[in-house]
All heavy atoms as TSV, in Angstrom:
chain	resi	resn	atom	element	x	y	z
A	1	LEU	N	N	115.630	143.703	136.408
A	1	LEU	CA	C	116.615	144.734	136.182
A	1	LEU	C	C	116.455	145.241	134.755
A	1	LEU	O	O	116.224	144.453	133.844
A	1	LEU	CB	C	118.022	144.174	136.367
A	1	LEU	CG	C	118.341	143.529	137.701
A	1	LEU	CD1	C	119.685	142.820	137.624
A	1	LEU	CD2	C	118.324	144.538	138.807
A	2	TYR	N	N	116.595	146.545	134.579
A	2	TYR	CA	C	116.488	147.104	133.235
A	2	TYR	C	C	117.276	148.397	133.140
A	2	TYR	O	O	117.502	149.077	134.132
A	2	TYR	CB	C	115.026	147.334	132.835
A	2	TYR	CG	C	114.275	148.279	133.751
A	2	TYR	CD1	C	114.254	149.647	133.508
A	2	TYR	CD2	C	113.576	147.803	134.850
A	2	TYR	CE1	C	113.563	150.502	134.331
A	2	TYR	CE2	C	112.875	148.653	135.682
A	2	TYR	CZ	C	112.868	149.997	135.412
A	2	TYR	OH	O	112.177	150.854	136.242
A	3	SER	N	N	117.668	148.715	131.927
A	3	SER	CA	C	118.364	149.983	131.691
A	3	SER	C	C	117.337	151.090	131.493
A	3	SER	O	O	116.145	150.834	131.253
A	3	SER	CB	C	119.265	149.871	130.457
A	3	SER	OG	O	118.485	149.696	129.295
A	4	ASP	N	N	117.797	152.318	131.577
A	4	ASP	CA	C	116.891	153.448	131.395
A	4	ASP	C	C	116.301	153.492	129.985
A	4	ASP	O	O	115.289	154.137	129.753
A	4	ASP	CB	C	117.575	154.769	131.737
A	4	ASP	CG	C	118.754	155.089	130.834
A	4	ASP	OD1	O	119.223	154.203	130.094
A	4	ASP	OD2	O	119.230	156.240	130.881
A	5	GLY	N	N	116.913	152.758	129.052
A	5	GLY	CA	C	116.365	152.698	127.699
A	5	GLY	C	C	114.981	152.082	127.662
A	5	GLY	O	O	114.181	152.383	126.782
A	6	LEU	N	N	114.657	151.243	128.636
A	6	LEU	CA	C	113.331	150.634	128.700
A	6	LEU	C	C	112.309	151.664	129.157
A	6	LEU	O	O	111.338	151.929	128.461
A	6	LEU	CB	C	113.346	149.427	129.650
A	6	LEU	CG	C	112.055	148.631	129.626
A	6	LEU	CD1	C	112.252	147.355	128.833
A	6	LEU	CD2	C	111.626	148.297	131.021
A	7	SER	N	N	112.535	152.268	130.306
A	7	SER	CA	C	111.568	153.230	130.847
A	7	SER	C	C	111.489	154.515	130.018
A	7	SER	O	O	110.444	155.162	129.979
A	7	SER	CB	C	111.890	153.566	132.301
A	7	SER	OG	O	113.182	154.110	132.421
A	8	GLU	N	N	112.580	154.856	129.341
A	8	GLU	CA	C	112.604	156.091	128.555
A	8	GLU	C	C	112.270	155.886	127.077
A	8	GLU	O	O	112.386	156.818	126.285
A	8	GLU	CB	C	113.963	156.763	128.704
A	8	GLU	CG	C	114.216	157.242	130.123
A	8	GLU	CD	C	115.599	157.819	130.346
A	8	GLU	OE1	O	116.413	157.831	129.394
A	8	GLU	OE2	O	115.874	158.241	131.485
A	9	THR	N	N	111.826	154.683	126.715
A	9	THR	CA	C	111.385	154.445	125.341
A	9	THR	C	C	110.251	155.409	125.027
A	9	THR	O	O	109.328	155.567	125.825
A	9	THR	CB	C	110.894	152.989	125.178
A	9	THR	OG1	O	112.016	152.125	125.339
A	9	THR	CG2	C	110.270	152.764	123.808
A	10	MET	N	N	110.339	156.066	123.869
A	10	MET	CA	C	109.325	157.063	123.500
A	10	MET	C	C	108.485	156.590	122.326
A	10	MET	O	O	108.947	155.854	121.461
A	10	MET	CB	C	110.003	158.370	123.121
A	10	MET	CG	C	110.609	159.089	124.265
A	10	MET	SD	S	111.158	160.714	123.727
A	10	MET	CE	C	112.381	161.047	124.971
A	11	ASN	N	N	107.236	157.063	122.327
A	11	ASN	CA	C	106.357	156.795	121.192
A	11	ASN	C	C	106.382	158.001	120.243
A	11	ASN	O	O	107.181	158.923	120.418
A	11	ASN	CB	C	104.944	156.454	121.668
A	11	ASN	CG	C	104.258	157.594	122.398
A	11	ASN	OD1	O	104.716	158.737	122.404
A	11	ASN	ND2	N	103.148	157.291	123.044
A	12	LYS	N	N	105.496	157.998	119.258
A	12	LYS	CA	C	105.535	159.061	118.246
A	12	LYS	C	C	105.193	160.446	118.799
A	12	LYS	O	O	105.539	161.450	118.199
A	12	LYS	CB	C	104.632	158.718	117.068
A	12	LYS	CG	C	103.169	158.663	117.393
A	12	LYS	CD	C	102.346	158.288	116.182
A	12	LYS	CE	C	100.888	158.207	116.551
A	12	LYS	NZ	N	100.070	157.817	115.418
A	13	THR	N	N	104.533	160.503	119.962
A	13	THR	CA	C	104.226	161.800	120.566
A	13	THR	C	C	105.271	162.203	121.611
A	13	THR	O	O	105.050	163.127	122.381
A	13	THR	CB	C	102.826	161.794	121.212
A	13	THR	OG1	O	102.810	160.835	122.277
A	13	THR	CG2	C	101.750	161.486	120.199
A	14	LYS	N	N	106.382	161.468	121.643
A	14	LYS	CA	C	107.507	161.710	122.546
A	14	LYS	C	C	107.142	161.463	124.018
A	14	LYS	O	O	107.752	162.008	124.926
A	14	LYS	CB	C	108.087	163.104	122.367
A	14	LYS	CG	C	108.571	163.351	120.951
A	14	LYS	CD	C	109.926	163.954	120.963
A	14	LYS	CE	C	110.322	164.322	119.546
A	14	LYS	NZ	N	111.344	163.553	119.007
A	15	LYS	N	N	106.130	160.639	124.246
A	15	LYS	CA	C	105.755	160.242	125.601
A	15	LYS	C	C	106.605	159.038	125.987
A	15	LYS	O	O	106.781	158.126	125.188
A	15	LYS	CB	C	104.272	159.892	125.658
A	15	LYS	CG	C	103.771	159.576	127.032
A	15	LYS	CD	C	102.278	159.388	127.028
A	15	LYS	CE	C	101.806	159.162	128.459
A	15	LYS	NZ	N	100.353	159.016	128.510
A	16	GLU	N	N	107.140	159.034	127.202
A	16	GLU	CA	C	107.973	157.926	127.670
A	16	GLU	C	C	107.120	156.761	128.151
A	16	GLU	O	O	106.028	156.960	128.690
A	16	GLU	CB	C	108.896	158.375	128.802
A	16	GLU	CG	C	109.995	159.292	128.338
A	16	GLU	CD	C	111.010	159.601	129.431
A	16	GLU	OE1	O	110.806	159.206	130.589
A	16	GLU	OE2	O	112.013	160.258	129.096
A	17	PHE	N	N	107.647	155.538	127.995
A	17	PHE	CA	C	106.975	154.331	128.468
A	17	PHE	C	C	106.769	154.408	129.976
A	17	PHE	O	O	105.680	154.144	130.466
A	17	PHE	CB	C	107.811	153.100	128.090
A	17	PHE	CG	C	107.102	151.810	128.278
A	17	PHE	CD1	C	106.071	151.429	127.441
A	17	PHE	CD2	C	107.468	150.952	129.304
A	17	PHE	CE1	C	105.412	150.225	127.610
A	17	PHE	CE2	C	106.831	149.739	129.487
A	17	PHE	CZ	C	105.794	149.373	128.641
A	18	GLY	N	N	107.785	154.773	130.700
A	18	GLY	CA	C	107.662	155.061	132.125
A	18	GLY	C	C	107.687	153.855	133.054
A	18	GLY	O	O	107.426	152.731	132.660
A	19	GLU	N	N	108.003	154.135	134.299
A	19	GLU	CA	C	108.109	153.091	135.313
A	19	GLU	C	C	106.754	152.520	135.705
A	19	GLU	O	O	106.667	151.352	136.076
A	19	GLU	CB	C	108.842	153.634	136.541
A	19	GLU	CG	C	110.305	153.892	136.260
A	19	GLU	CD	C	111.075	154.352	137.490
A	19	GLU	OE1	O	110.512	154.334	138.602
A	19	GLU	OE2	O	112.248	154.711	137.319
A	20	GLU	N	N	105.698	153.316	135.648
A	20	GLU	CA	C	104.372	152.807	136.019
A	20	GLU	C	C	103.921	151.693	135.077
A	20	GLU	O	O	103.356	150.696	135.519
A	20	GLU	CB	C	103.335	153.935	136.053
A	20	GLU	CG	C	103.469	154.837	137.257
A	20	GLU	CD	C	103.413	154.083	138.585
A	20	GLU	OE1	O	102.513	153.242	138.773
A	20	GLU	OE2	O	104.286	154.332	139.437
A	21	ARG	N	N	104.176	151.841	133.784
A	21	ARG	CA	C	103.825	150.782	132.830
A	21	ARG	C	C	104.641	149.520	133.120
A	21	ARG	O	O	104.123	148.411	133.039
A	21	ARG	CB	C	104.068	151.240	131.400
A	21	ARG	CG	C	102.986	152.135	130.853
A	21	ARG	CD	C	103.202	152.377	129.346
A	21	ARG	NE	N	102.162	153.202	128.811
A	21	ARG	CZ	C	102.157	154.525	128.805
A	21	ARG	NH1	N	103.167	155.198	129.306
A	21	ARG	NH2	N	101.156	155.196	128.281
A	22	ILE	N	N	105.907	149.706	133.450
A	22	ILE	CA	C	106.764	148.563	133.775
A	22	ILE	C	C	106.189	147.834	134.992
A	22	ILE	O	O	106.043	146.607	134.985
A	22	ILE	CB	C	108.210	149.013	134.030
A	22	ILE	CG1	C	108.820	149.546	132.728
A	22	ILE	CG2	C	109.047	147.869	134.601
A	22	ILE	CD1	C	110.144	150.255	132.895
A	23	LYS	N	N	105.853	148.573	136.046
A	23	LYS	CA	C	105.281	147.972	137.251
A	23	LYS	C	C	103.982	147.237	136.950
A	23	LYS	O	O	103.750	146.140	137.460
A	23	LYS	CB	C	105.033	149.053	138.306
A	23	LYS	CG	C	106.286	149.608	138.924
A	23	LYS	CD	C	105.940	150.703	139.912
A	23	LYS	CE	C	107.173	151.429	140.396
A	23	LYS	NZ	N	106.849	152.550	141.296
A	24	THR	N	N	103.136	147.826	136.127
A	24	THR	CA	C	101.864	147.203	135.780
A	24	THR	C	C	102.082	145.879	135.055
A	24	THR	O	O	101.411	144.879	135.361
A	24	THR	CB	C	101.015	148.159	134.907
A	24	THR	OG1	O	100.757	149.349	135.652
A	24	THR	CG2	C	99.711	147.524	134.490
A	25	ILE	N	N	103.000	145.852	134.130
A	25	ILE	CA	C	103.285	144.616	133.392
A	25	ILE	C	C	103.815	143.547	134.343
A	25	ILE	O	O	103.405	142.386	134.276
A	25	ILE	CB	C	104.265	144.880	132.235
A	25	ILE	CG1	C	103.605	145.771	131.190
A	25	ILE	CG2	C	104.739	143.569	131.605
A	25	ILE	CD1	C	104.566	146.386	130.200
A	26	ILE	N	N	104.707	143.937	135.243
A	26	ILE	CA	C	105.248	142.985	136.217
A	26	ILE	C	C	104.136	142.436	137.109
A	26	ILE	O	O	104.063	141.238	137.364
A	26	ILE	CB	C	106.377	143.627	137.046
A	26	ILE	CG1	C	107.591	143.889	136.147
A	26	ILE	CG2	C	106.756	142.740	138.229
A	26	ILE	CD1	C	108.659	144.740	136.791
A	27	GLU	N	N	103.253	143.306	137.573
A	27	GLU	CA	C	102.142	142.864	138.415
A	27	GLU	C	C	101.231	141.883	137.673
A	27	GLU	O	O	100.814	140.870	138.230
A	27	GLU	CB	C	101.332	144.059	138.901
A	27	GLU	CG	C	102.065	144.893	139.934
A	27	GLU	CD	C	101.383	146.214	140.239
A	27	GLU	OE1	O	100.345	146.530	139.628
A	27	GLU	OE2	O	101.913	146.940	141.105
A	28	LYS	N	N	100.942	142.177	136.413
A	28	LYS	CA	C	100.034	141.325	135.632
A	28	LYS	C	C	100.658	139.983	135.249
A	28	LYS	O	O	99.940	139.028	134.973
A	28	LYS	CB	C	99.586	142.051	134.366
A	28	LYS	CG	C	98.630	143.184	134.623
A	28	LYS	CD	C	98.207	143.839	133.328
A	28	LYS	CE	C	97.205	144.944	133.585
A	28	LYS	NZ	N	96.767	145.598	132.347
A	29	THR	N	N	101.976	139.915	135.211
A	29	THR	CA	C	102.644	138.697	134.743
A	29	THR	C	C	103.454	137.999	135.836
A	29	THR	O	O	104.193	137.061	135.549
A	29	THR	CB	C	103.580	139.025	133.556
A	29	THR	OG1	O	104.576	139.959	133.982
A	29	THR	CG2	C	102.809	139.577	132.371
A	30	SER	N	N	103.301	138.418	137.073
A	30	SER	CA	C	104.161	137.926	138.154
A	30	SER	C	C	104.121	136.412	138.355
A	30	SER	O	O	105.081	135.830	138.846
A	30	SER	CB	C	103.836	138.635	139.466
A	30	SER	OG	O	102.518	138.319	139.878
A	31	LEU	N	N	103.044	135.756	137.993
A	31	LEU	CA	C	102.939	134.305	138.164
A	31	LEU	C	C	103.456	133.532	136.955
A	31	LEU	O	O	103.493	132.309	136.972
A	31	LEU	CB	C	101.494	133.907	138.480
A	31	LEU	CG	C	100.929	134.494	139.777
A	31	LEU	CD1	C	99.475	134.098	139.954
A	31	LEU	CD2	C	101.767	134.091	140.981
A	32	LYS	N	N	103.853	134.240	135.930
A	32	LYS	CA	C	104.365	133.599	134.713
A	32	LYS	C	C	105.860	133.316	134.845
A	32	LYS	O	O	106.500	133.744	135.799
A	32	LYS	CB	C	104.085	134.482	133.510
A	32	LYS	CG	C	102.593	134.671	133.259
A	32	LYS	CD	C	102.341	135.401	131.986
A	32	LYS	CE	C	100.854	135.602	131.769
A	32	LYS	NZ	N	100.219	134.504	131.123
A	33	THR	N	N	106.408	132.600	133.884
A	33	THR	CA	C	107.841	132.315	133.894
A	33	THR	C	C	108.633	133.588	133.557
A	33	THR	O	O	108.076	134.549	133.012
A	33	THR	CB	C	108.200	131.238	132.858
A	33	THR	OG1	O	107.980	131.774	131.535
A	33	THR	CG2	C	107.396	129.961	133.050
A	34	ALA	N	N	109.919	133.560	133.859
A	34	ALA	CA	C	110.778	134.701	133.535
A	34	ALA	C	C	110.730	134.990	132.035
A	34	ALA	O	O	110.670	136.152	131.624
A	34	ALA	CB	C	112.205	134.436	133.997
A	35	ARG	N	N	110.750	133.947	131.225
A	35	ARG	CA	C	110.693	134.131	129.767
A	35	ARG	C	C	109.387	134.805	129.342
A	35	ARG	O	O	109.386	135.705	128.501
A	35	ARG	CB	C	110.831	132.789	129.063
A	35	ARG	CG	C	110.804	132.916	127.539
A	35	ARG	CD	C	110.990	131.578	126.911
A	35	ARG	NE	N	112.319	131.126	127.271
A	35	ARG	CZ	C	113.157	130.549	126.440
A	35	ARG	NH1	N	112.795	130.321	125.206
A	35	ARG	NH2	N	114.346	130.184	126.844
A	36	GLU	N	N	108.282	134.378	129.923
A	36	GLU	CA	C	106.980	134.969	129.574
A	36	GLU	C	C	106.902	136.430	130.017
A	36	GLU	O	O	106.323	137.265	129.313
A	36	GLU	CB	C	105.854	134.161	130.208
A	36	GLU	CG	C	105.670	132.795	129.592
A	36	GLU	CD	C	104.730	131.900	130.378
A	36	GLU	OE1	O	104.753	131.933	131.628
A	36	GLU	OE2	O	103.962	131.159	129.727
A	37	ILE	N	N	107.493	136.738	131.158
A	37	ILE	CA	C	107.522	138.125	131.630
A	37	ILE	C	C	108.339	138.979	130.663
A	37	ILE	O	O	107.919	140.067	130.257
A	37	ILE	CB	C	108.084	138.215	133.062
A	37	ILE	CG1	C	107.144	137.510	134.037
A	37	ILE	CG2	C	108.312	139.672	133.464
A	37	ILE	CD1	C	107.725	137.300	135.425
A	38	LYS	N	N	109.503	138.472	130.274
A	38	LYS	CA	C	110.358	139.193	129.319
A	38	LYS	C	C	109.618	139.426	128.005
A	38	LYS	O	O	109.603	140.540	127.470
A	38	LYS	CB	C	111.640	138.408	129.053
A	38	LYS	CG	C	112.533	139.046	127.989
A	38	LYS	CD	C	113.559	138.082	127.463
A	38	LYS	CE	C	112.857	137.131	126.540
A	38	LYS	NZ	N	113.685	136.320	125.699
A	39	GLU	N	N	108.975	138.379	127.489
A	39	GLU	CA	C	108.259	138.508	126.223
A	39	GLU	C	C	107.111	139.506	126.324
A	39	GLU	O	O	106.881	140.288	125.404
A	39	GLU	CB	C	107.767	137.136	125.772
A	39	GLU	CG	C	108.903	136.235	125.321
A	39	GLU	CD	C	108.481	134.792	125.090
A	39	GLU	OE1	O	107.306	134.437	125.307
A	39	GLU	OE2	O	109.361	133.998	124.685
A	40	ALA	N	N	106.395	139.510	127.455
A	40	ALA	CA	C	105.309	140.467	127.648
A	40	ALA	C	C	105.842	141.897	127.680
A	40	ALA	O	O	105.261	142.808	127.084
A	40	ALA	CB	C	104.545	140.153	128.934
A	41	MET	N	N	106.976	142.077	128.366
A	41	MET	CA	C	107.568	143.411	128.462
A	41	MET	C	C	108.002	143.910	127.083
A	41	MET	O	O	107.683	145.038	126.692
A	41	MET	CB	C	108.774	143.388	129.409
A	41	MET	CG	C	109.314	144.739	129.756
A	41	MET	SD	S	108.219	145.728	130.777
A	41	MET	CE	C	108.277	144.825	132.329
A	42	LEU	N	N	108.691	143.059	126.338
A	42	LEU	CA	C	109.162	143.460	125.012
A	42	LEU	C	C	108.011	143.695	124.045
A	42	LEU	O	O	108.057	144.621	123.226
A	42	LEU	CB	C	110.129	142.406	124.466
A	42	LEU	CG	C	111.444	142.277	125.243
A	42	LEU	CD1	C	112.297	141.157	124.656
A	42	LEU	CD2	C	112.215	143.588	125.286
A	43	LYS	N	N	106.952	142.901	124.156
A	43	LYS	CA	C	105.764	143.095	123.304
A	43	LYS	C	C	105.116	144.444	123.604
A	43	LYS	O	O	104.761	145.194	122.689
A	43	LYS	CB	C	104.769	141.962	123.540
A	43	LYS	CG	C	103.510	142.092	122.732
A	43	LYS	CD	C	102.547	140.953	123.015
A	43	LYS	CE	C	101.293	141.153	122.204
A	43	LYS	NZ	N	100.089	140.945	122.967
A	44	ASN	N	N	104.956	144.749	124.888
A	44	ASN	CA	C	104.348	146.022	125.269
A	44	ASN	C	C	105.200	147.209	124.842
A	44	ASN	O	O	104.668	148.228	124.393
A	44	ASN	CB	C	104.104	146.058	126.788
A	44	ASN	CG	C	102.826	145.368	127.170
A	44	ASN	OD1	O	101.772	145.983	127.200
A	44	ASN	ND2	N	102.902	144.072	127.454
A	45	ILE	N	N	106.510	147.088	124.972
A	45	ILE	CA	C	107.418	148.157	124.530
A	45	ILE	C	C	107.269	148.376	123.023
A	45	ILE	O	O	107.170	149.513	122.553
A	45	ILE	CB	C	108.883	147.802	124.872
A	45	ILE	CG1	C	109.140	147.990	126.359
A	45	ILE	CG2	C	109.873	148.615	124.065
A	45	ILE	CD1	C	109.313	149.412	126.803
A	46	ALA	N	N	107.264	147.291	122.259
A	46	ALA	CA	C	107.156	147.391	120.797
A	46	ALA	C	C	105.825	148.027	120.393
A	46	ALA	O	O	105.780	148.884	119.501
A	46	ALA	CB	C	107.315	146.019	120.168
A	47	GLU	N	N	104.745	147.620	121.039
A	47	GLU	CA	C	103.432	148.192	120.727
A	47	GLU	C	C	103.381	149.675	121.091
A	47	GLU	O	O	102.811	150.481	120.359
A	47	GLU	CB	C	102.333	147.431	121.462
A	47	GLU	CG	C	102.107	146.036	120.900
A	47	GLU	CD	C	101.147	145.211	121.734
A	47	GLU	OE1	O	100.690	145.673	122.805
A	47	GLU	OE2	O	100.856	144.069	121.314
A	48	PHE	N	N	103.974	150.039	122.212
A	48	PHE	CA	C	103.994	151.435	122.647
A	48	PHE	C	C	104.806	152.291	121.687
A	48	PHE	O	O	104.385	153.371	121.289
A	48	PHE	CB	C	104.585	151.524	124.064
A	48	PHE	CG	C	104.727	152.928	124.569
A	48	PHE	CD1	C	103.652	153.591	125.112
A	48	PHE	CD2	C	105.955	153.580	124.515
A	48	PHE	CE1	C	103.786	154.889	125.588
A	48	PHE	CE2	C	106.102	154.868	124.983
A	48	PHE	CZ	C	105.007	155.528	125.525
A	49	ARG	N	N	105.983	151.800	121.315
A	49	ARG	CA	C	106.904	152.559	120.461
A	49	ARG	C	C	106.377	152.677	119.036
A	49	ARG	O	O	106.592	153.679	118.365
A	49	ARG	CB	C	108.275	151.895	120.479
A	49	ARG	CG	C	109.334	152.743	119.846
A	49	ARG	CD	C	110.705	152.131	119.928
A	49	ARG	NE	N	110.793	151.033	118.982
A	49	ARG	CZ	C	111.300	149.849	119.237
A	49	ARG	NH1	N	111.781	149.573	120.417
A	49	ARG	NH2	N	111.344	148.931	118.318
A	50	GLY	N	N	105.714	151.636	118.553
A	50	GLY	CA	C	105.235	151.655	117.181
A	50	GLY	C	C	106.404	151.648	116.215
A	50	GLY	O	O	107.353	150.897	116.380
A	51	LEU	N	N	106.370	152.526	115.239
A	51	LEU	CA	C	107.410	152.584	114.215
A	51	LEU	C	C	108.562	153.520	114.568
A	51	LEU	O	O	109.492	153.690	113.780
A	51	LEU	CB	C	106.797	152.999	112.878
A	51	LEU	CG	C	105.734	152.041	112.318
A	51	LEU	CD1	C	105.108	152.615	111.057
A	51	LEU	CD2	C	106.311	150.671	112.072
A	52	VAL	N	N	108.494	154.113	115.756
A	52	VAL	CA	C	109.553	155.034	116.182
A	52	VAL	C	C	110.821	154.220	116.487
A	52	VAL	O	O	110.773	153.278	117.265
A	52	VAL	CB	C	109.120	155.828	117.436
A	52	VAL	CG1	C	110.245	156.714	117.936
A	52	VAL	CG2	C	107.874	156.643	117.158
A	53	PRO	N	N	111.948	154.574	115.881
A	53	PRO	CA	C	113.184	153.830	116.165
A	53	PRO	C	C	113.652	154.090	117.600
A	53	PRO	O	O	113.441	155.174	118.142
A	53	PRO	CB	C	114.189	154.382	115.151
A	53	PRO	CG	C	113.636	155.683	114.704
A	53	PRO	CD	C	112.154	155.635	114.903
A	54	PRO	N	N	114.288	153.103	118.215
A	54	PRO	CA	C	114.794	153.319	119.575
A	54	PRO	C	C	115.871	154.388	119.592
A	54	PRO	O	O	116.657	154.493	118.664
A	54	PRO	CB	C	115.364	151.955	119.968
A	54	PRO	CG	C	115.424	151.139	118.738
A	54	PRO	CD	C	114.581	151.778	117.703
A	55	HIS	N	N	115.882	155.186	120.639
A	55	HIS	CA	C	116.888	156.255	120.765
A	55	HIS	C	C	117.988	155.890	121.765
A	55	HIS	O	O	118.912	156.664	121.963
A	55	HIS	CB	C	116.218	157.571	121.157
A	55	HIS	CG	C	115.724	157.620	122.565
A	55	HIS	ND1	N	114.559	157.010	122.953
A	55	HIS	CD2	C	116.252	158.178	123.674
A	55	HIS	CE1	C	114.390	157.200	124.244
A	55	HIS	NE2	N	115.399	157.904	124.710
A	56	ASP	N	N	117.862	154.723	122.393
A	56	ASP	CA	C	118.835	154.294	123.407
A	56	ASP	C	C	118.865	152.768	123.400
A	56	ASP	O	O	117.967	152.131	122.846
A	56	ASP	CB	C	118.388	154.818	124.777
A	56	ASP	CG	C	119.475	154.789	125.844
A	56	ASP	OD1	O	120.592	154.308	125.542
A	56	ASP	OD2	O	119.224	155.236	126.963
A	57	ASP	N	N	119.901	152.220	124.044
A	57	ASP	CA	C	119.935	150.757	124.161
A	57	ASP	C	C	118.823	150.314	125.120
A	57	ASP	O	O	118.316	151.099	125.909
A	57	ASP	CB	C	121.285	150.289	124.687
A	57	ASP	CG	C	121.517	150.717	126.120
A	57	ASP	OD1	O	121.651	151.928	126.367
A	57	ASP	OD2	O	121.552	149.828	126.989
A	58	LEU	N	N	118.434	149.063	125.009
A	58	LEU	CA	C	117.396	148.523	125.871
A	58	LEU	C	C	117.914	147.203	126.450
A	58	LEU	O	O	118.157	146.264	125.710
A	58	LEU	CB	C	116.123	148.290	125.051
A	58	LEU	CG	C	114.874	148.011	125.850
A	58	LEU	CD1	C	113.673	148.543	125.100
A	58	LEU	CD2	C	114.713	146.561	126.167
A	59	THR	N	N	118.114	147.185	127.752
A	59	THR	CA	C	118.588	145.988	128.440
A	59	THR	C	C	117.551	145.581	129.471
A	59	THR	O	O	117.071	146.414	130.241
A	59	THR	CB	C	119.936	146.254	129.123
A	59	THR	OG1	O	120.869	146.699	128.149
A	59	THR	CG2	C	120.456	145.013	129.809
A	60	LEU	N	N	117.210	144.288	129.485
A	60	LEU	CA	C	116.209	143.772	130.399
A	60	LEU	C	C	116.665	142.405	130.891
A	60	LEU	O	O	117.021	141.541	130.092
A	60	LEU	CB	C	114.861	143.651	129.677
A	60	LEU	CG	C	113.731	142.951	130.394
A	60	LEU	CD1	C	113.298	143.752	131.618
A	60	LEU	CD2	C	112.558	142.772	129.442
A	61	ILE	N	N	116.690	142.220	132.206
A	61	ILE	CA	C	117.014	140.936	132.815
A	61	ILE	C	C	115.861	140.577	133.735
A	61	ILE	O	O	115.506	141.353	134.629
A	61	ILE	CB	C	118.339	140.997	133.604
A	61	ILE	CG1	C	119.491	141.376	132.683
A	61	ILE	CG2	C	118.596	139.664	134.312
A	61	ILE	CD1	C	120.781	141.669	133.417
A	62	VAL	N	N	115.280	139.399	133.527
A	62	VAL	CA	C	114.187	138.930	134.372
A	62	VAL	C	C	114.673	137.684	135.102
A	62	VAL	O	O	115.114	136.734	134.484
A	62	VAL	CB	C	112.919	138.604	133.548
A	62	VAL	CG1	C	111.814	138.114	134.453
A	62	VAL	CG2	C	112.475	139.817	132.739
A	63	MET	N	N	114.571	137.712	136.430
A	63	MET	CA	C	114.972	136.563	137.255
A	63	MET	C	C	113.835	136.251	138.211
A	63	MET	O	O	113.164	137.148	138.709
A	63	MET	CB	C	116.216	136.892	138.075
A	63	MET	CG	C	117.432	137.175	137.246
A	63	MET	SD	S	118.882	137.539	138.263
A	63	MET	CE	C	118.477	139.157	138.888
A	64	LYS	N	N	113.642	134.955	138.458
A	64	LYS	CA	C	112.646	134.535	139.443
A	64	LYS	C	C	113.325	133.599	140.420
A	64	LYS	O	O	114.128	132.747	140.031
A	64	LYS	CB	C	111.491	133.826	138.751
A	64	LYS	CG	C	110.658	134.789	137.891
A	64	LYS	CD	C	109.365	134.193	137.509
A	64	LYS	CE	C	108.429	134.298	138.670
A	64	LYS	NZ	N	107.034	134.080	138.353
A	65	ALA	N	N	112.981	133.735	141.680
A	65	ALA	CA	C	113.525	132.843	142.707
A	65	ALA	C	C	112.737	131.536	142.690
A	65	ALA	O	O	111.534	131.524	142.479
A	65	ALA	CB	C	113.414	133.492	144.071
A	66	LEU	N	N	113.428	130.450	142.898
A	66	LEU	CA	C	112.777	129.148	142.941
A	66	LEU	C	C	112.384	128.777	144.346
A	66	LEU	O	O	112.940	129.132	145.302
A	66	LEU	CB	C	113.692	128.070	142.359
A	66	LEU	CG	C	114.076	128.284	140.904
A	66	LEU	CD1	C	115.062	127.227	140.470
A	66	LEU	CD2	C	112.824	128.198	140.037
């Protein structure tokens, strides 16, 4: 679960992070723990955004079924 602040995070060229990047990260990390998935998502968001300050709140909840 995530807020629109995640998918709408913009970089310096005003390009949005987008849902496709989110899906790709989830696919690549699906076998990892919830914590590792969260950390991968936040790392990718930070790298994408660079030095651009966030323009919206960012909420992310990662849950895995046992």
